[in-house]
C-alpha positions as CSV (number, residue, x, y, z in Angstrom):
1,X,160.1,30.1,163.5
2,X,158.5,33.6,163.2
3,X,159.0,35.1,166.6
4,X,156.1,37.5,166.4
5,X,153.5,34.7,165.8
6,X,155.2,31.6,167.6
7,X,154.2,29.2,164.9
8,X,156.5,27.5,162.2
9,X,156.3,28.9,158.8
10,X,155.5,26.6,155.7
11,X,158.9,27.6,154.1
12,X,161.8,29.8,154.6
13,X,161.5,33.7,154.1
14,X,163.7,36.6,153.3
15,X,163.3,38.4,156.8
16,X,165.2,41.4,155.2
17,X,162.3,41.8,152.7
18,X,159.2,40.6,155.1
19,X,157.7,43.2,157.2
20,X,154.4,44.0,159.1
21,X,152.2,46.8,159.5
22,X,149.4,47.9,161.8
23,X,146.3,49.6,160.2
24,X,143.1,50.2,162.2
25,X,144.2,47.7,164.8
26,X,144.7,44.9,162.2
27,X,148.3,43.5,161.9
28,X,149.1,42.9,158.1
29,X,152.1,40.5,157.5
30,X,154.0,40.5,154.3
31,X,156.4,37.5,153.8
32,X,158.8,37.4,151.0
33,X,159.4,33.7,150.2
34,X,163.0,32.5,149.6
35,X,162.0,30.2,146.8
36,X,160.2,32.4,144.4
37,X,158.9,29.5,142.3
38,X,157.5,27.4,145.4
39,X,153.6,27.5,145.9
40,X,152.9,27.6,149.8
41,X,149.8,25.7,150.5
42,X,149.7,27.8,153.6
43,X,152.0,30.4,155.0
44,X,151.9,29.0,158.5
45,X,152.5,25.3,159.1
46,X,149.5,23.2,159.6
47,X,147.2,26.2,159.4
48,X,144.3,26.2,156.5
49,X,145.6,24.8,153.1
50,X,145.0,25.6,149.7
51,X,142.7,23.3,147.8
52,X,144.5,21.4,145.0
53,X,142.8,23.6,142.2
54,X,143.7,26.7,143.6
55,X,147.3,25.5,144.2
56,X,147.7,24.6,140.7
57,X,146.3,27.9,139.6
58,X,148.8,29.5,141.9
59,X,151.6,27.4,140.4
60,X,150.9,28.4,136.9
61,X,150.6,32.2,137.9
62,X,154.0,31.9,139.6
63,X,155.5,30.1,136.4
64,X,154.0,32.7,134.0
65,X,155.4,35.6,136.2
66,X,158.8,34.0,136.3
67,X,158.5,33.4,132.6
68,X,157.8,37.2,131.9
69,X,160.5,38.4,134.4
70,X,163.1,36.0,132.4
71,X,161.7,37.6,129.1
72,X,162.2,41.3,130.5
73,X,165.6,40.5,131.8
74,X,167.5,39.4,128.6
75,X,164.9,40.8,126.2
76,X,164.0,37.4,124.5
77,X,161.5,34.8,125.5
78,X,162.9,31.8,127.0
79,X,162.2,28.5,125.5
80,X,159.3,26.9,127.2
81,X,160.8,23.5,126.5
82,X,163.5,24.3,128.9
83,X,162.4,26.7,131.0
84,X,161.9,25.8,134.7
85,X,162.5,22.1,133.7
86,X,160.5,22.4,130.6
87,X,156.9,21.2,129.5
88,X,156.2,17.5,129.6
89,X,153.7,15.9,127.2
90,X,152.7,12.3,127.3
């Protein structure tokens, strides 16, 4: 539970990398997800949800981001057939 809001979060966060700022009387909260590859449908449990199309786009963006990070880390491109569970075709 996030004590500043008194609401349950959708998923666990890294508290040491999460923070808030106050700008012009507006609080901005930045939460670092514990699981980088997981798409949150909403940061706060039960509050507003991403529509399925936007959720799918976000999941693809996250996968591309992780693919790029893996390629930069070791200098080679990961095999898309096996990276993050691979690509499934029917």
